N, C-alpha and C positions, 0 to 999 in steps of 0.2 A: 510509685511506679515511674519508670523512665520511658519517655517517648523520644523517638528519633524522627526528625522532620527534614525532608529534602525538598528544596524549592528551586524554581527557575522562572524567569520572565524572558519573553522574546518579543522583539519588535523588528518588523521588516521595513527597514528605513529607520531613521532616527530623527524625528519621530516617524512612526508608520503604524501599520496594522499590528496590533500586539495581543499577546495572550500571556497568561500566568498560570502556574499550577504547582501542585505539591503532592508529596506522598507522606503519610504519617505511618510510622512503624511502631509496633508494640515493643515492649522490653525484650521479647523473644525475637525481635527483628522481622516480624511478619507484617506485611502491609495491611493496615486496618482502615485506612481512608485514602482515596485517590480523588483529586479534584483538579479540573482544568477548565479555564474560562477565558472568554474573549473580552478584551478591554477597550476595543475601538482604537483610535489613533492615540498613541502614547510613545514616550521614549522608552528605551530599554531599561533605564534605571527606575522609572516609574513602575514598569511591569514587574521588576524584581521586588520592589517594595510591596506592591499589591499582592504578590505571591506570599511574602512573609506575613503580612497582616492577616490575610485570609486563612493561612495555615494556623497561625497562633490562635485566632478567634475560633476556628473549628476545633482545635485541640482542647481549648478551654470549654467550649460548649459540650463536646462529646465525652471528655475525660476528666474535666475539672482542674482547678488550679493547684491542687496539692501535688501535682506531678513535677518531675524534673524533665526539662526539655533540652535536647541537643539539636540545634538547627544548623543545617548545612546548605550552603549556596555556592554557586560558581562565580558570583559577583564579588570580586575583591573590594571594589569601592563600597558597596552596601555593607558587607561584613565589617570592614574597617570603620565605617560610620557608626554601625550599631555597637561596636566595641569601643567607641570613643577615640579611636586613633586618628580619624580624619574628621575635619569639620564638615558640616552640611551647609553649603552656601546657597544652593538653589532654593528659591522660595517654595516651589511645589514639593521638592524633596524634604524640606524642613517639616512641613505639615505631615507628610507620610512617615518620616522618621519619628516624630513625636507619637503618632498613632501606633507605630510598631513598638516603641519603647513601652508605652502604656500597656499594650497587649502582652508583652514579654513579662512585665511586672506582675501579672496575674498568677504566675507559676512560682513554685517554691524556688526553682532556679531555672535559668534559661541561658544557654551559651550559644554563641554564633561562631561558626568556623567556615573557612573557605575550602572548597574542594575543587579539583579541576573538572572541567566539563566532561572529561573522559570517565569519571567515576561512574560506576554502573547505575546507581540510583539517580544521579543528576542526569545522566544520559537518557534514562528512561523517561524522566519528566520532559526533557528537551524534545524527544521523539514525539511525545503526545502533543506538545505545543505546536510542533510543526505540522502534525496531522490535522489539528484543529484549524490552524491558519490556512493550510491547503484546502480543506473542505470549505472554509469560509470564502476563499478565493473562487473556488468552483461555483459555489452558490451565487456569488456576486456576478460572475460571468454569465451564468444561466439567466439570471434576472435581467441583466443588460440585454442579452439576446432576445428575451421575451418582449422587453420594451421596444426594441428596435424592429424585430421581425414579426411580432405577434405570435399567437399560438397557431401551429400548423398541424395538419394531419386530420384524420377522420375521427369523429366522435362515436 
């Protein structure tokens, strides 16, 4: 079976509040897994790698390593590092790169391709990451208001 994976990572500031996510599509190009998660304060490149690692581990856990995987990301840097075209110099990224390579090796084959942010599936993941970060921001502001002003109103 062939799986198609679309990943994205986002950081508001670099580093800043970050999130990662992915879609896994079946051979028939139907979405079978959607996952979006908060990373805390990270760089954009770390968020991109965390998305790839989580997606590959989820694909392996849910569908097994006998599959072929085509993974798409809008991060030219990370895709070129995964394909061996660029060296990985950053210490943190080296560890994540190694983990991503190990996760990719679990499959019969795994290719990495770059797509523009405007691609429909990449854009869908990006929208969900922004929703998650927006909600997180609202929750943080509400918690800060509660700490500052206390609970008001009648019980």
